[in-house]
PDB file of N, CA, C and O in Angstrom:
ATOM      1  N   MET A   1    -126.254  40.509 105.943  1.00  0.00           N
ATOM      2  CA  MET A   1    -125.833  39.418 104.773  1.00  0.00           C
ATOM      3  C   MET A   1    -125.780  40.491 103.599  1.00  0.00           C
ATOM      4  O   MET A   1    -124.960  40.507 102.682  1.00  0.00           O
ATOM      5  N   GLU A   2    -126.892  41.442 103.833  1.00  0.00           N
ATOM      6  CA  GLU A   2    -127.015  42.884 102.465  1.00  0.00           C
ATOM      7  C   GLU A   2    -125.452  43.226 102.434  1.00  0.00           C
ATOM      8  O   GLU A   2    -124.829  42.694 101.515  1.00  0.00           O
ATOM      9  N   ASP A   3    -124.802  43.967 103.232  1.00  0.00           N
ATOM     10  CA  ASP A   3    -123.528  44.040 102.877  1.00  0.00           C
ATOM     11  C   ASP A   3    -122.218  43.725 102.816  1.00  0.00           C
ATOM     12  O   ASP A   3    -121.171  44.318 102.558  1.00  0.00           O
ATOM     13  N   ALA A   4    -122.614  42.427 103.179  1.00  0.00           N
ATOM     14  CA  ALA A   4    -121.398  41.104 102.969  1.00  0.00           C
ATOM     15  C   ALA A   4    -121.172  40.761 101.391  1.00  0.00           C
ATOM     16  O   ALA A   4    -120.211  40.405 100.709  1.00  0.00           O
ATOM     17  N   SER A   5    -123.276  41.202 101.034  1.00  0.00           N
ATOM     18  CA  SER A   5    -123.135  40.510  99.342  1.00  0.00           C
ATOM     19  C   SER A   5    -122.803  41.787  98.742  1.00  0.00           C
ATOM     20  O   SER A   5    -121.813  41.609  98.031  1.00  0.00           O
ATOM     21  N   ARG A   6    -123.213  43.083  98.706  1.00  0.00           N
ATOM     22  CA  ARG A   6    -122.321  43.921  97.841  1.00  0.00           C
ATOM     23  C   ARG A   6    -121.494  44.085  97.343  1.00  0.00           C
ATOM     24  O   ARG A   6    -121.372  44.624  96.243  1.00  0.00           O
ATOM     25  N   GLY A   7    -120.283  43.436  98.392  1.00  0.00           N
ATOM     26  CA  GLY A   7    -119.245  43.390  98.278  1.00  0.00           C
ATOM     27  C   GLY A   7    -118.832  42.803  97.388  1.00  0.00           C
ATOM     28  O   GLY A   7    -118.047  43.432  96.679  1.00  0.00           O
ATOM     29  N   ARG A   8    -119.076  41.660  97.077  1.00  0.00           N
ATOM     30  CA  ARG A   8    -119.018  40.247  95.586  1.00  0.00           C
ATOM     31  C   ARG A   8    -119.150  41.197  94.535  1.00  0.00           C
ATOM     32  O   ARG A   8    -119.914  42.161  94.483  1.00  0.00           O
ATOM     33  N   PRO A   9    -118.111  40.716  93.508  1.00  0.00           N
ATOM     34  CA  PRO A   9    -118.050  41.773  92.261  1.00  0.00           C
ATOM     35  C   PRO A   9    -119.184  40.826  91.226  1.00  0.00           C
ATOM     36  O   PRO A   9    -119.702  41.344  90.237  1.00  0.00           O
ATOM     37  N   HIS A  10    -119.456  39.392  91.634  1.00  0.00           N
ATOM     38  CA  HIS A  10    -119.981  38.601  90.815  1.00  0.00           C
ATOM     39  C   HIS A  10    -121.333  38.314  91.181  1.00  0.00           C
ATOM     40  O   HIS A  10    -122.099  37.639  90.493  1.00  0.00           O
ATOM     41  N   PHE A  11    -121.681  38.979  92.567  1.00  0.00           N
ATOM     42  CA  PHE A  11    -123.197  39.090  93.275  1.00  0.00           C
ATOM     43  C   PHE A  11    -124.321  39.186  92.326  1.00  0.00           C
ATOM     44  O   PHE A  11    -124.537  40.395  92.403  1.00  0.00           O
ATOM     45  N   PRO A  12    -124.920  38.869  91.740  1.00  0.00           N
ATOM     46  CA  PRO A  12    -126.367  39.228  91.489  1.00  0.00           C
ATOM     47  C   PRO A  12    -126.988  40.601  91.783  1.00  0.00           C
ATOM     48  O   PRO A  12    -127.823  40.396  92.663  1.00  0.00           O
ATOM     49  N   SER A  13    -126.977  41.655  91.523  1.00  0.00           N
ATOM     50  CA  SER A  13    -127.709  43.284  92.614  1.00  0.00           C
ATOM     51  C   SER A  13    -129.222  42.793  92.937  1.00  0.00           C
ATOM     52  O   SER A  13    -129.772  43.012  94.016  1.00  0.00           O
ATOM     53  N   SER A  14    -129.965  41.932  91.591  1.00  0.00           N
ATOM     54  CA  SER A  14    -131.087  41.443  92.365  1.00  0.00           C
ATOM     55  C   SER A  14    -131.208  40.737  93.420  1.00  0.00           C
ATOM     56  O   SER A  14    -132.100  41.000  94.227  1.00  0.00           O
ATOM     57  N   LEU A  15    -130.177  39.519  93.654  1.00  0.00           N
ATOM     58  CA  LEU A  15    -130.333  39.258  94.692  1.00  0.00           C
ATOM     59  C   LEU A  15    -129.587  40.121  96.199  1.00  0.00           C
ATOM     60  O   LEU A  15    -129.393  39.547  97.270  1.00  0.00           O
ATOM     61  N   VAL A  16    -129.360  41.150  96.002  1.00  0.00           N
ATOM     62  CA  VAL A  16    -128.769  41.795  97.178  1.00  0.00           C
ATOM     63  C   VAL A  16    -129.837  42.657  97.564  1.00  0.00           C
ATOM     64  O   VAL A  16    -129.878  43.367  98.569  1.00  0.00           O
ATOM     65  N   ASN A  17    -130.913  42.497  96.448  1.00  0.00           N
ATOM     66  CA  ASN A  17    -132.219  43.286  97.116  1.00  0.00           C
ATOM     67  C   ASN A  17    -132.829  42.843  98.441  1.00  0.00           C
ATOM     68  O   ASN A  17    -133.046  43.463  99.482  1.00  0.00           O
ATOM     69  N   VAL A  18    -133.098  41.213  97.975  1.00  0.00           N
ATOM     70  CA  VAL A  18    -133.942  40.008  98.805  1.00  0.00           C
ATOM     71  C   VAL A  18    -132.871  40.293  99.759  1.00  0.00           C
ATOM     72  O   VAL A  18    -133.546  39.975 100.739  1.00  0.00           O
ATOM     73  N   PHE A  19    -131.742  40.635 100.273  1.00  0.00           N
ATOM     74  CA  PHE A  19    -131.032  40.469 101.268  1.00  0.00           C
ATOM     75  C   PHE A  19    -131.440  41.012 102.486  1.00  0.00           C
ATOM     76  O   PHE A  19    -131.218  40.487 103.577  1.00  0.00           O
ATOM     77  N   ARG A  20    -132.357  42.629 102.212  1.00  0.00           N
ATOM     78  CA  ARG A  20    -132.702  43.623 103.032  1.00  0.00           C
ATOM     79  C   ARG A  20    -134.040  43.057 103.324  1.00  0.00           C
ATOM     80  O   ARG A  20    -134.916  43.829 102.933  1.00  0.00           O
ATOM     81  N   TRP A  21    -134.409  42.201 103.761  1.00  0.00           N
ATOM     82  CA  TRP A  21    -135.666  41.115 104.320  1.00  0.00           C
ATOM     83  C   TRP A  21    -135.177  40.278 105.440  1.00  0.00           C
ATOM     84  O   TRP A  21    -135.846  39.736 106.320  1.00  0.00           O
ATOM     85  N   GLU A  22    -133.627  40.262 105.217  1.00  0.00           N
ATOM     86  CA  GLU A  22    -133.500  39.225 105.771  1.00  0.00           C
ATOM     87  C   GLU A  22    -134.134  38.885 107.842  1.00  0.00           C
ATOM     88  O   GLU A  22    -134.159  37.851 108.509  1.00  0.00           O
ATOM     89  N   ARG A  23    -134.598  40.606 108.236  1.00  0.00           N
ATOM     90  CA  ARG A  23    -134.823  40.854 109.378  1.00  0.00           C
ATOM     91  C   ARG A  23    -135.959  40.128 109.904  1.00  0.00           C
ATOM     92  O   ARG A  23    -136.131  39.528 110.965  1.00  0.00           O
ATOM     93  N   ARG A  24    -136.768  40.356 108.788  1.00  0.00           N
ATOM     94  CA  ARG A  24    -137.969  39.487 108.855  1.00  0.00           C
ATOM     95  C   ARG A  24    -138.369  38.067 108.558  1.00  0.00           C
ATOM     96  O   ARG A  24    -137.757  37.734 107.543  1.00  0.00           O
ATOM     97  N   ASP A  25    -138.998  37.249 108.920  1.00  0.00           N
ATOM     98  CA  ASP A  25    -138.436  35.990 108.530  1.00  0.00           C
ATOM     99  C   ASP A  25    -139.261  35.451 107.564  1.00  0.00           C
ATOM    100  O   ASP A  25    -138.672  34.899 106.636  1.00  0.00           O
ATOM    101  N   THR A  26    -140.818  35.467 107.525  1.00  0.00           N
ATOM    102  CA  THR A  26    -141.676  35.061 106.802  1.00  0.00           C
ATOM    103  C   THR A  26    -141.301  35.607 105.415  1.00  0.00           C
ATOM    104  O   THR A  26    -141.035  34.810 104.515  1.00  0.00           O
ATOM    105  N   ALA A  27    -141.267  37.067 105.186  1.00  0.00           N
ATOM    106  CA  ALA A  27    -141.011  37.890 103.952  1.00  0.00           C
ATOM    107  C   ALA A  27    -139.189  37.394 103.635  1.00  0.00           C
ATOM    108  O   ALA A  27    -138.836  37.051 102.507  1.00  0.00           O
ATOM    109  N   PHE A  28    -138.594  37.423 104.356  1.00  0.00           N
ATOM    110  CA  PHE A  28    -137.461  36.690 104.344  1.00  0.00           C
ATOM    111  C   PHE A  28    -137.557  35.324 102.430  1.00  0.00           C
ATOM    112  O   PHE A  28    -137.270  35.268 101.235  1.00  0.00           O
ATOM    113  N   SER A  29    -138.374  34.347 103.944  1.00  0.00           N
ATOM    114  CA  SER A  29    -138.272  32.869 103.581  1.00  0.00           C
ATOM    115  C   SER A  29    -138.591  33.315 101.965  1.00  0.00           C
ATOM    116  O   SER A  29    -137.783  33.097 101.063  1.00  0.00           O
ATOM    117  N   ASP A  30    -139.781  33.912 101.779  1.00  0.00           N
ATOM    118  CA  ASP A  30    -140.692  34.323 100.619  1.00  0.00           C
ATOM    119  C   ASP A  30    -140.057  34.897  99.796  1.00  0.00           C
ATOM    120  O   ASP A  30    -140.313  34.432  98.686  1.00  0.00           O
ATOM    121  N   ALA A  31    -139.421  35.601  99.767  1.00  0.00           N
ATOM    122  CA  ALA A  31    -138.476  36.532  98.492  1.00  0.00           C
ATOM    123  C   ALA A  31    -137.506  35.497  98.427  1.00  0.00           C
ATOM    124  O   ALA A  31    -137.061  35.492  97.279  1.00  0.00           O
ATOM    125  N   LEU A  32    -136.979  34.637  99.106  1.00  0.00           N
ATOM    126  CA  LEU A  32    -135.589  33.566  98.798  1.00  0.00           C
ATOM    127  C   LEU A  32    -136.506  32.694  98.053  1.00  0.00           C
ATOM    128  O   LEU A  32    -135.926  32.269  97.054  1.00  0.00           O
ATOM    129  N   THR A  33    -138.046  32.138  98.173  1.00  0.00           N
ATOM    130  CA  THR A  33    -138.195  30.754  97.319  1.00  0.00           C
ATOM    131  C   THR A  33    -138.558  31.899  96.284  1.00  0.00           C
ATOM    132  O   THR A  33    -138.324  31.271  95.251  1.00  0.00           O
ATOM    133  N   SER A  34    -138.887  32.899  95.943  1.00  0.00           N
ATOM    134  CA  SER A  34    -139.301  33.630  94.687  1.00  0.00           C
ATOM    135  C   SER A  34    -138.287  33.862  93.936  1.00  0.00           C
ATOM    136  O   SER A  34    -138.213  33.747  92.713  1.00  0.00           O
ATOM    137  N   SER A  35    -137.505  34.189  94.672  1.00  0.00           N
ATOM    138  CA  SER A  35    -136.156  34.465  93.546  1.00  0.00           C
ATOM    139  C   SER A  35    -135.362  33.131  93.247  1.00  0.00           C
ATOM    140  O   SER A  35    -134.704  32.874  92.239  1.00  0.00           O
ATOM    141  N   ALA A  36    -135.585  32.321  94.397  1.00  0.00           N
ATOM    142  CA  ALA A  36    -135.338  30.919  93.360  1.00  0.00           C
ATOM    143  C   ALA A  36    -135.928  30.258  92.546  1.00  0.00           C
ATOM    144  O   ALA A  36    -135.432  29.383  91.836  1.00  0.00           O
ATOM    145  N   GLU A  37    -137.319  30.699  92.577  1.00  0.00           N
ATOM    146  CA  GLU A  37    -138.304  30.237  90.870  1.00  0.00           C
ATOM    147  C   GLU A  37    -137.614  31.528  90.273  1.00  0.00           C
ATOM    148  O   GLU A  37    -138.647  31.919  89.729  1.00  0.00           O
ATOM    149  N   ILE A  38    -136.971  32.206  90.040  1.00  0.00           N
ATOM    150  CA  ILE A  38    -137.226  33.524  89.333  1.00  0.00           C
ATOM    151  C   ILE A  38    -135.802  32.464  88.709  1.00  0.00           C
ATOM    152  O   ILE A  38    -135.987  31.795  87.693  1.00  0.00           O
ATOM    153  N   TYR A  39    -134.918  32.438  89.180  1.00  0.00           N
ATOM    154  CA  TYR A  39    -133.600  31.947  88.570  1.00  0.00           C
ATOM    155  C   TYR A  39    -133.160  30.745  88.406  1.00  0.00           C
ATOM    156  O   TYR A  39    -132.095  30.238  88.055  1.00  0.00           O
ATOM    157  N   ALA A  40    -134.837  30.154  88.931  1.00  0.00           N
ATOM    158  CA  ALA A  40    -134.785  28.519  87.939  1.00  0.00           C
ATOM    159  C   ALA A  40    -135.154  28.932  86.716  1.00  0.00           C
ATOM    160  O   ALA A  40    -134.329  28.870  85.804  1.00  0.00           O
ATOM    161  N   ALA A  41    -136.521  29.449  86.472  1.00  0.00           N
ATOM    162  CA  ALA A  41    -137.195  30.029  85.089  1.00  0.00           C
ATOM    163  C   ALA A  41    -135.849  30.309  84.303  1.00  0.00           C
ATOM    164  O   ALA A  41    -135.717  29.576  83.322  1.00  0.00           O
ATOM    165  N   MET A  42    -134.775  31.251  84.530  1.00  0.00           N
ATOM    166  CA  MET A  42    -133.846  32.145  83.610  1.00  0.00           C
ATOM    167  C   MET A  42    -132.783  30.712  83.108  1.00  0.00           C
ATOM    168  O   MET A  42    -132.433  30.458  81.956  1.00  0.00           O
ATOM    169  N   ALA A  43    -132.491  30.050  84.175  1.00  0.00           N
ATOM    170  CA  ALA A  43    -131.870  28.816  83.467  1.00  0.00           C
ATOM    171  C   ALA A  43    -132.356  27.508  82.689  1.00  0.00           C
ATOM    172  O   ALA A  43    -131.655  26.750  82.019  1.00  0.00           O
ATOM    173  N   LYS A  44    -133.824  27.424  82.960  1.00  0.00           N
ATOM    174  CA  LYS A  44    -134.286  27.186  81.926  1.00  0.00           C
ATOM    175  C   LYS A  44    -134.220  27.277  80.670  1.00  0.00           C
ATOM    176  O   LYS A  44    -133.621  26.603  79.832  1.00  0.00           O
ATOM    177  N   THR A  45    -135.037  28.373  80.582  1.00  0.00           N
ATOM    178  CA  THR A  45    -134.848  29.482  79.623  1.00  0.00           C
ATOM    179  C   THR A  45    -133.614  29.677  78.880  1.00  0.00           C
ATOM    180  O   THR A  45    -133.604  30.003  77.693  1.00  0.00           O
ATOM    181  N   GLN A  46    -132.487  29.460  79.641  1.00  0.00           N
ATOM    182  CA  GLN A  46    -130.549  29.678  78.775  1.00  0.00           C
ATOM    183  C   GLN A  46    -130.363  28.343  78.679  1.00  0.00           C
ATOM    184  O   GLN A  46    -129.181  28.183  78.373  1.00  0.00           O
ATOM    185  N   THR A  47    -130.870  27.373  78.772  1.00  0.00           N
ATOM    186  CA  THR A  47    -130.166  25.807  78.736  1.00  0.00           C
ATOM    187  C   THR A  47    -131.233  25.644  77.245  1.00  0.00           C
ATOM    188  O   THR A  47    -130.734  25.114  76.253  1.00  0.00           O
ATOM    189  N   GLY A  48    -132.446  26.053  77.206  1.00  0.00           N
ATOM    190  CA  GLY A  48    -133.260  25.855  76.410  1.00  0.00           C
ATOM    191  C   GLY A  48    -132.746  26.126  74.677  1.00  0.00           C
ATOM    192  O   GLY A  48    -132.640  25.451  73.653  1.00  0.00           O
ATOM    193  N   MET A  49    -132.509  27.628  75.139  1.00  0.00           N
ATOM    194  CA  MET A  49    -132.026  28.702  73.918  1.00  0.00           C
ATOM    195  C   MET A  49    -130.231  27.853  73.505  1.00  0.00           C
ATOM    196  O   MET A  49    -129.713  27.656  72.406  1.00  0.00           O
ATOM    197  N   VAL A  50    -129.809  27.591  74.658  1.00  0.00           N
ATOM    198  CA  VAL A  50    -128.314  26.491  74.215  1.00  0.00           C
ATOM    199  C   VAL A  50    -129.089  25.028  72.838  1.00  0.00           C
ATOM    200  O   VAL A  50    -128.871  24.860  71.639  1.00  0.00           O
ATOM    201  N   ARG A  51    -129.739  24.488  73.567  1.00  0.00           N
ATOM    202  CA  ARG A  51    -130.445  23.465  72.733  1.00  0.00           C
ATOM    203  C   ARG A  51    -131.044  23.898  71.223  1.00  0.00           C
ATOM    204  O   ARG A  51    -131.217  23.134  70.273  1.00  0.00           O
ATOM    205  N   VAL A  52    -131.249  25.004  71.260  1.00  0.00           N
ATOM    206  CA  VAL A  52    -131.581  25.156  70.068  1.00  0.00           C
ATOM    207  C   VAL A  52    -130.788  25.605  69.114  1.00  0.00           C
ATOM    208  O   VAL A  52    -130.635  25.347  67.920  1.00  0.00           O
ATOM    209  N   VAL A  53    -130.158  26.570  70.129  1.00  0.00           N
ATOM    210  CA  VAL A  53    -128.545  26.816  68.780  1.00  0.00           C
ATOM    211  C   VAL A  53    -127.713  25.386  68.652  1.00  0.00           C
ATOM    212  O   VAL A  53    -127.310  25.010  67.551  1.00  0.00           O
ATOM    213  N   CYS A  54    -127.575  24.913  69.397  1.00  0.00           N
ATOM    214  CA  CYS A  54    -126.562  23.518  69.336  1.00  0.00           C
ATOM    215  C   CYS A  54    -127.044  21.887  68.073  1.00  0.00           C
ATOM    216  O   CYS A  54    -126.297  20.974  67.723  1.00  0.00           O
ATOM    217  N   GLU A  55    -128.567  22.128  67.699  1.00  0.00           N
ATOM    218  CA  GLU A  55    -129.152  20.983  67.751  1.00  0.00           C
ATOM    219  C   GLU A  55    -128.419  21.280  65.972  1.00  0.00           C
ATOM    220  O   GLU A  55    -127.716  20.401  65.474  1.00  0.00           O
ATOM    221  N   PRO A  56    -128.729  22.649  65.173  1.00  0.00           N
ATOM    222  CA  PRO A  56    -128.831  22.301  64.132  1.00  0.00           C
ATOM    223  C   PRO A  56    -127.136  22.844  63.580  1.00  0.00           C
ATOM    224  O   PRO A  56    -126.904  22.856  62.371  1.00  0.00           O
ATOM    225  N   LEU A  57    -126.321  23.161  64.333  1.00  0.00           N
ATOM    226  CA  LEU A  57    -124.914  22.918  64.658  1.00  0.00           C
ATOM    227  C   LEU A  57    -124.416  21.543  64.014  1.00  0.00           C
ATOM    228  O   LEU A  57    -123.840  21.165  62.994  1.00  0.00           O
ATOM    229  N   LEU A  58    -125.036  20.932  65.345  1.00  0.00           N
ATOM    230  CA  LEU A  58    -124.564  19.091  65.314  1.00  0.00           C
ATOM    231  C   LEU A  58    -125.006  18.679  64.150  1.00  0.00           C
ATOM    232  O   LEU A  58    -124.115  18.296  63.391  1.00  0.00           O
ATOM    233  N   LEU A  59    -126.275  18.617  63.681  1.00  0.00           N
ATOM    234  CA  LEU A  59    -126.879  18.423  62.339  1.00  0.00           C
ATOM    235  C   LEU A  59    -125.969  18.891  61.351  1.00  0.00           C
ATOM    236  O   LEU A  59    -125.663  18.031  60.525  1.00  0.00           O
ATOM    237  N   ILE A  60    -125.526  19.850  61.224  1.00  0.00           N
ATOM    238  CA  ILE A  60    -125.130  20.318  60.244  1.00  0.00           C
ATOM    239  C   ILE A  60    -123.706  19.476  60.120  1.00  0.00           C
ATOM    240  O   ILE A  60    -123.466  18.860  59.082  1.00  0.00           O
ATOM    241  N   GLY A  61    -122.719  19.479  61.296  1.00  0.00           N
ATOM    242  CA  GLY A  61    -121.675  19.429  61.282  1.00  0.00           C
ATOM    243  C   GLY A  61    -121.490  17.494  60.825  1.00  0.00           C
ATOM    244  O   GLY A  61    -120.558  17.061  60.148  1.00  0.00           O
ATOM    245  N   VAL A  62    -122.672  16.598  61.430  1.00  0.00           N
ATOM    246  CA  VAL A  62    -122.503  15.127  61.270  1.00  0.00           C
ATOM    247  C   VAL A  62    -122.654  15.235  60.032  1.00  0.00           C
ATOM    248  O   VAL A  62    -121.768  14.543  59.529  1.00  0.00           O
ATOM    249  N   GLY A  63    -123.448  15.844  59.004  1.00  0.00           N
ATOM    250  CA  GLY A  63    -123.551  15.782  57.659  1.00  0.00           C
ATOM    251  C   GLY A  63    -122.275  16.113  57.175  1.00  0.00           C
ATOM    252  O   GLY A  63    -121.554  15.232  56.707  1.00  0.00           O
ATOM    253  N   VAL A  64    -121.828  17.581  57.250  1.00  0.00           N
ATOM    254  CA  VAL A  64    -120.006  18.036  56.470  1.00  0.00           C
ATOM    255  C   VAL A  64    -119.563  16.038  56.516  1.00  0.00           C
ATOM    256  O   VAL A  64    -119.533  15.259  55.564  1.00  0.00           O
ATOM    257  N   PHE A  65    -119.281  15.760  58.023  1.00  0.00           N
ATOM    258  CA  PHE A  65    -118.514  14.781  58.242  1.00  0.00           C
ATOM    259  C   PHE A  65    -118.756  13.946  57.402  1.00  0.00           C
ATOM    260  O   PHE A  65    -117.937  13.630  56.538  1.00  0.00           O
ATOM    261  N   MET A  66    -120.179  13.331  57.529  1.00  0.00           N
ATOM    262  CA  MET A  66    -120.589  12.379  56.790  1.00  0.00           C
ATOM    263  C   MET A  66    -120.363  12.184  54.689  1.00  0.00           C
ATOM    264  O   MET A  66    -120.131  11.200  53.988  1.00  0.00           O
ATOM    265  N   PHE A  67    -120.597  13.737  54.345  1.00  0.00           N
ATOM    266  CA  PHE A  67    -120.383  14.118  53.135  1.00  0.00           C
ATOM    267  C   PHE A  67    -119.061  13.500  52.733  1.00  0.00           C
ATOM    268  O   PHE A  67    -118.892  12.739  51.780  1.00  0.00           O
ATOM    269  N   ILE A  68    -117.749  14.117  53.960  1.00  0.00           N
ATOM    270  CA  ILE A  68    -116.232  13.948  53.899  1.00  0.00           C
ATOM    271  C   ILE A  68    -115.992  12.594  53.334  1.00  0.00           C
ATOM    272  O   ILE A  68    -115.501  12.164  52.290  1.00  0.00           O
ATOM    273  N   ALA A  69    -116.655  11.944  54.683  1.00  0.00           N
ATOM    274  CA  ALA A  69    -115.952  10.475  54.672  1.00  0.00           C
ATOM    275  C   ALA A  69    -116.491   9.432  53.420  1.00  0.00           C
ATOM    276  O   ALA A  69    -115.942   8.440  52.942  1.00  0.00           O
ATOM    277  N   ILE A  70    -117.694  10.029  53.121  1.00  0.00           N
ATOM    278  CA  ILE A  70    -118.182   9.067  51.133  1.00  0.00           C
ATOM    279  C   ILE A  70    -117.461   9.841  50.707  1.00  0.00           C
ATOM    280  O   ILE A  70    -116.773   9.040  50.075  1.00  0.00           O
ATOM    281  N   VAL A  71    -116.874  11.071  50.446  1.00  0.00           N
ATOM    282  CA  VAL A  71    -116.223  11.506  49.092  1.00  0.00           C
ATOM    283  C   VAL A  71    -115.030  10.534  49.358  1.00  0.00           C
ATOM    284  O   VAL A  71    -114.959   9.477  48.732  1.00  0.00           O
ATOM    285  N   ALA A  72    -114.069  10.900  50.310  1.00  0.00           N
ATOM    286  CA  ALA A  72    -112.889   9.799  50.922  1.00  0.00           C
ATOM    287  C   ALA A  72    -112.767   8.559  50.717  1.00  0.00           C
ATOM    288  O   ALA A  72    -111.708   7.970  50.498  1.00  0.00           O
ATOM    289  N   LEU A  73    -114.175   7.953  50.796  1.00  0.00           N
ATOM    290  CA  LEU A  73    -114.314   6.438  50.285  1.00  0.00           C
ATOM    291  C   LEU A  73    -114.745   6.120  49.146  1.00  0.00           C
ATOM    292  O   LEU A  73    -115.113   4.953  49.008  1.00  0.00           O
ATOM    293  N   PHE A  74    -114.836   7.084  47.942  1.00  0.00           N
ATOM    294  CA  PHE A  74    -115.078   7.150  46.698  1.00  0.00           C
ATOM    295  C   PHE A  74    -113.813   7.810  45.902  1.00  0.00           C
ATOM    296  O   PHE A  74    -113.855   7.557  44.698  1.00  0.00           O
ATOM    297  N   MET A  75    -113.186   8.254  46.133  1.00  0.00           N
ATOM    298  CA  MET A  75    -111.909   9.069  45.276  1.00  0.00           C
ATOM    299  C   MET A  75    -111.449   8.445  45.034  1.00  0.00           C
ATOM    300  O   MET A  75    -111.305   8.480  43.811  1.00  0.00           O
ATOM    301  N   PRO A  76    -110.608   7.057  45.818  1.00  0.00           N
ATOM    302  CA  PRO A  76    -109.583   6.341  45.078  1.00  0.00           C
ATOM    303  C   PRO A  76    -110.382   5.670  43.890  1.00  0.00           C
ATOM    304  O   PRO A  76    -109.734   5.742  42.846  1.00  0.00           O
ATOM    305  N   LEU A  77    -111.619   5.031  43.746  1.00  0.00           N
ATOM    306  CA  LEU A  77    -112.226   4.496  43.049  1.00  0.00           C
ATOM    307  C   LEU A  77    -112.292   5.360  41.386  1.00  0.00           C
ATOM    308  O   LEU A  77    -111.927   4.995  40.268  1.00  0.00           O
ATOM    309  N   PHE A  78    -113.015   6.789  41.954  1.00  0.00           N
ATOM    310  CA  PHE A  78    -112.964   7.739  40.374  1.00  0.00           C
ATOM    311  C   PHE A  78    -111.394   7.985  39.864  1.00  0.00           C
ATOM    312  O   PHE A  78    -111.098   8.180  38.685  1.00  0.00           O
ATOM    313  N   GLN A  79    -110.305   7.932  41.131  1.00  0.00           N
ATOM    314  CA  GLN A  79    -109.143   8.003  40.377  1.00  0.00           C
ATOM    315  C   GLN A  79    -108.797   6.862  39.188  1.00  0.00           C
ATOM    316  O   GLN A  79    -108.595   7.092  37.995  1.00  0.00           O
ATOM    317  N   LEU A  80    -108.790   5.457  39.932  1.00  0.00           N
ATOM    318  CA  LEU A  80    -109.519   4.347  39.215  1.00  0.00           C
ATOM    319  C   LEU A  80    -109.635   3.943  37.848  1.00  0.00           C
ATOM    320  O   LEU A  80    -108.891   3.257  37.147  1.00  0.00           O
ATOM    321  N   LEU A  81    -110.559   4.428  37.653  1.00  0.00           N
ATOM    322  CA  LEU A  81    -111.292   4.934  36.674  1.00  0.00           C
ATOM    323  C   LEU A  81    -111.445   5.561  35.986  1.00  0.00           C
ATOM    324  O   LEU A  81    -112.216   5.405  35.039  1.00  0.00           O
ATOM    325  N   ASN A  82    -110.590   6.743  36.268  1.00  0.00           N
ATOM    326  CA  ASN A  82    -110.250   7.376  35.364  1.00  0.00           C
ATOM    327  C   ASN A  82    -108.690   7.433  34.797  1.00  0.00           C
ATOM    328  O   ASN A  82    -108.270   8.360  34.106  1.00  0.00           O
ATOM    329  N   GLU A  83    -107.904   6.286  35.206  1.00  0.00           N
ATOM    330  CA  GLU A  83    -106.679   5.745  34.614  1.00  0.00           C
ATOM    331  C   GLU A  83    -106.878   4.564  33.843  1.00  0.00           C
ATOM    332  O   GLU A  83    -106.270   4.190  32.840  1.00  0.00           O
ATOM    333  N   LEU A  84    -107.611   4.151  34.324  1.00  0.00           N
ATOM    334  CA  LEU A  84    -108.019   2.752  33.593  1.00  0.00           C
ATOM    335  C   LEU A  84    -108.487   2.989  31.791  1.00  0.00           C
ATOM    336  O   LEU A  84    -108.098   2.299  30.849  1.00  0.00           O
ATOM    337  N   SER A  85    -109.488   4.264  31.740  1.00  0.00           N
ATOM    338  CA  SER A  85    -110.278   4.749  30.864  1.00  0.00           C
ATOM    339  C   SER A  85    -109.136   5.303  29.508  1.00  0.00           C
ATOM    340  O   SER A  85    -109.592   5.827  28.492  1.00  0.00           O
TER     341      SER A  85
END
């Protein structure tokens, strides 16, 4: 498995090192379990970072949209008042 995983270009090198333990049953299962926990923690961290970045951008986008919508609704009223005076 180690040789097969080395040939893959997008395969993480840290996971290739885990496959060195494939002939040792208990150690291999423990190494795979530990790797799974590490990758799960990394995925949770990355998704948390996306939430931290996207939330303010979404709020700003909604605010800009609401501002444009309000201005678009009141612009004809302002033009009408200017023409009447």
